[in-house]
N, C-alpha and C positions, 0 to 999 in steps of 0.2 A: 504493500500500500504506500510505502514511502518513496518508491522508485520514481513515480511520475512527477511529483513536485520537485524532486532533485534534478530531474532532466529539464524541467521547465526553468528552474533557476539557472542551470548551466547554460541553456540556450539564451536566456535573457542576459546573463553575464557576457556571453560571447557577442551578443548584439551591442551591448553597451561599450564593450572594448572597440568594436568596429566604429561606432559613432565617435568615440574619443579620438581615434586615429584620423577620422575625417575632419573633425573640428580642428585638430592640431594641423592637419594638412592644409586646411583652408587658410588659417591665419599665417602659418609659416610660408605657404605658397604665395600668398599675397605680398608678404614682406620680401621674400626672395626675388619675386618678379620686380618689385620696386628697386631693390638694391642692384640687380643685374641691369635694369633698364636705365638707371640714372646716368651711366657713363655715355649713353648714346642719345640722351634726351636733347631734342632740338636739332638733331642732325637729319639731313636728307638720307634716304636709304642708299642712294648712289654714293654719297660721301662715306657712309659706313662701310660700303663695299670697298671703296678705294683705300680708306685708312686702315681697316681691320681685316678685310676680306669677309670675315664673319665673326661676330662676338659669341663666345661660348662660356665665359666665366666672369667672375668679379674683376673689376679694375677700378682705379680711382676716378673721381670726376675729372672731366677734361679741363685743362687750363682755359680760363676765360669764360667758362660756362657757369650757370647757376650753381652747379654742384662741384665746383673745383676744390672746395675744402673737404669733400667727403672722401673717405678712404675705402678700399675694397671691402665689400660686404656691408657698408653702411647704407641706410635707407633715407628716403626723403620725407617731405611733409605728408605724402600719401599714407605712409605707414604710421606716422605720428598721429594723424587724424583718425585712422582706423583704431589705433590703440586708445585714443581719447574716447571714441564712441564706445568701444568694448568696455572700458573701465567704468563709464557712466552707467552702462547696463548692469554691470556687476554690482555697483554701489546701490542702485535702485531696485535690483531684482527684476527689472524689466526695462524697456526703453522709456525714458522720461526726458522730454525735450528740455525741461528746465535744468535738470542735472547735466545733460549734455552741453547745453549752452553755457552753463557755469564753468564747466571744464574747458571748453573752447576759450572762454574769456581768460581763464587763469593762464593758459599757455600763451595767449596773445600778449598778456602783460609781461610774461617772461621774455618773449622774443622782441618786444618793443623796447624793453629795458636793456636787453643784451642782444643786439642785432646779430652778433656773431653766432648765436644759437639758432638763427632762422635757417631752416633747411628748405627754403623755396616756397614758403606759403604764398599763394597767388594773391593778386590784387583783390579778387572777389572775396576771398575769405578774410583778408585783412580789413577790407572796408566794412564788411559785415560785423566783424568782431569789434571794430571801432564803434560802431553803432550800439552794440551790446554794452560796451564800456561807458557810453554816454547815457545809458539807461533805457534804450529801446527794448521792447519785448521781443522775444525770439520770433514771434509771429510777424514782426514788422522789420526785423533787422536784415533780412536777406537781400542780396543784390539781384537785380533782374539781368543776370548774366547766364548765357547758355553753355557755360564751361562744365567740365566733368568733375569738379571738386567734390560733389556729394555722391557721385557714383563710385569714385575710387575708394571711398572709405566705408561703404555701406555693407560689406560682407558680414559683419557680426549680426546684423539684423536678419539676413538670410538664414543664419545658423539657428536663430531662435525658434523657427517653425519648420523643421525638416519635412519636405514633401508637401508643404501647405503654402504655396506661393500666394494664394489669396489672402492669407493672414499677414503677409509681410508688406503688402502694398501700402496701406495707410501709414504704417510705422515708418517705412522707407520715405514716404512723402514728407512726413513730419520731420524726419531727420535731415532732410534737405533744406527746409525752410530757414533755419537760423543763418545760413550763409548763401543759399541759392534758391531763389523763388521762381526763376524762369521755368516755364513748362518743359523745355527741352532738358534742363538739368534734372528736374523731377522725374521725367520719363526715363532718363538714364539710370537714376538711382533705383526706381522701382523695378526696372528690367534686370539689373544686376542682382538685387536682393532676391528676386524670383528665381533667377538662374542658380544662385548658390543654394537656395532652399531645395530645389529639385535635384541638384547635383549630389547633395548629401544622401539622397535616397536612391541614387543610381538610376534616375529616370532617363529614358532614352534621349540622347542629345538632340534629335529632331524635335522631340516634344519640348525640351528645354528652350530651344530657339523659338518655336512657335508660341509657347506660353509667354516668354519674355516679350515677344513682339506684341501679343494681344494686350498685355498689361501696359506696356509703354504707349500703345495706341490710344489709351484713355487720356493721355496728356500731350502727346506730340505725334502726329501721323507720319511726319517725315522720318523720324527716328524709327518708328515701328516698321515702315516700309523698307528701310535699309536693313534692319534686322531680318525681316522676312526674306530679303533678297539673298541671304546667306545660303539658302537651299541650293542656289545655283552658283553663287560666287565662290563658295568654299572649295569647289572642284577645279578652279582655274589657278594658274601660277600665282605665287604669293605677290610678286611685284605688281601684277595686274590687279589682283584683288585689293591691295592697299591703295592703289591709285583710284579705284572705284569707291572704296569705303571711306578713305581719308584717314589721316593720322594726326590732325591738329589737336589742340587742347579742348575743342568743343565736344560736348557729350555726344552729339550726332556723329562724330567720327570715332572717338575713343571706344565707346561701348560696342558698336558693331564690329570694330576691328578686334577688340578683345574676345568677343564671342566667336569671331571667325577663327582666331588662333586655337581656341578650345575645340570648336566643331571640326576643324581640319585634322586635329590630332587628339581625339577624345581619350585614347588609351595610352598616351605618351606625354607625361608631364614635362620632361626636358625639352622635347620637340615643340610643345606648346609655347614654352617660354623663349626658346631660341628664335622661334618665328616672331614673337612679339618684340624682343629687344633689338631685332634687326630690321624692324618695319620702318623706322624713321619717325620723326615727329615726336609725339608725346609718349615715348617708349616706356618710361617708368610707370605711367598710369595704365597704358595698355597692358603691360606685363603684370602689373599689380592686380588688375581685375581678372585677367586670364589665369594667373596663378591661383587666385582665390577659388575660382570655379573648378579648375583642374584639380587642385588640392582637395577640395571638398568631394569631388567625384572619385578620385583614386586613393586618397588617404596619404598620410605622411610617408609611408613606405615607398611610394613612387618617386619621392624626391631624392636626387643624388646626395650621397653623404657629404661630398665636398661642399655642396651648396649649404647644407645644414650646418656643417662645422664652421663655415666662413661667415655666417650671418650674425650681424650685431644683435645683441640682446635676445638670442634664441631662447634661452631658458625662460626669460620673462614672458615672451610671446606664447610659449607652450603653456605656462601657468595660466595666462589669461584665457587661452582656448579651453582649458579644462574647467575653469571657473564658469565660462559661458555654458559649457555642457551641463554643469550642475543646475543651471537655471532652465535650459532648454529641454532637459530629459523629461520634465513633467508634461511637455507638449507632444510627446511621442506615443503612438499606439504600437505596442509590441505584438507582432504576429507570432505568438508562441503557443 
């Protein structure tokens, strides 16, 4: 009589272990993509080809670039904001826009007091945080800018509801508003959160792309159409695909390009990131998002050990991922 519950417990423990691997893979994958992509950020893909042939590993930021002070394996503001969002969720036990805004403001005050600590926070985020500092409510502080700042950081929200993208939509939208109120930015954030949510549950990549497009379409049709086009675009050569999708800092370019990198290589984490970091343009954000989705889909074991070993603050990011799991596990239905 005692055998069945022991088997059920064993199955549930195994499933919990799998989810922990995926949560860790998501946040580490995001940070690794950011750290790999920061060296090529702002370069044209043709210039990357001439200078490096192809980038495969960490390197310092390029002299004269936004990231010139960063060492190999260090990440940019993309990961800083992802960590800020994740820590706000852990502190509140859920997403709370007031808590998130407070923590954004705290970091803004640090980097304005000590500019040498600024790892490339964009004008949109800085202007919005300045409004928070002036007493604006988070509902009113965001810039009407169509950039990708709220999409690059949103992966922790996708982790909150594995396999339930409809639950992430409104939360992702709210997480965008303190800094980015433009519909294109919001569309990018809800699309990425939905993709991460589904990736954790190993939902078919075609369904991930379609659902991300459907949810994004509630806010911006152009972005939704571009995501939808991946059904055809992902089968053409990378250089042609990126010329169609775009690689600028705009959400309408970054999010489809990141989804392209994942959809083209759904079972290959290294190839997903190598595709992203050689795309040109906003390579750190493209790779950050692609790494989050791929890491959530494949788990941390799919990430090369050399990239794990070389990543700044790896242990801290792992701890944050497991703390998020402790919150999210109550939202999961176990098929045992």
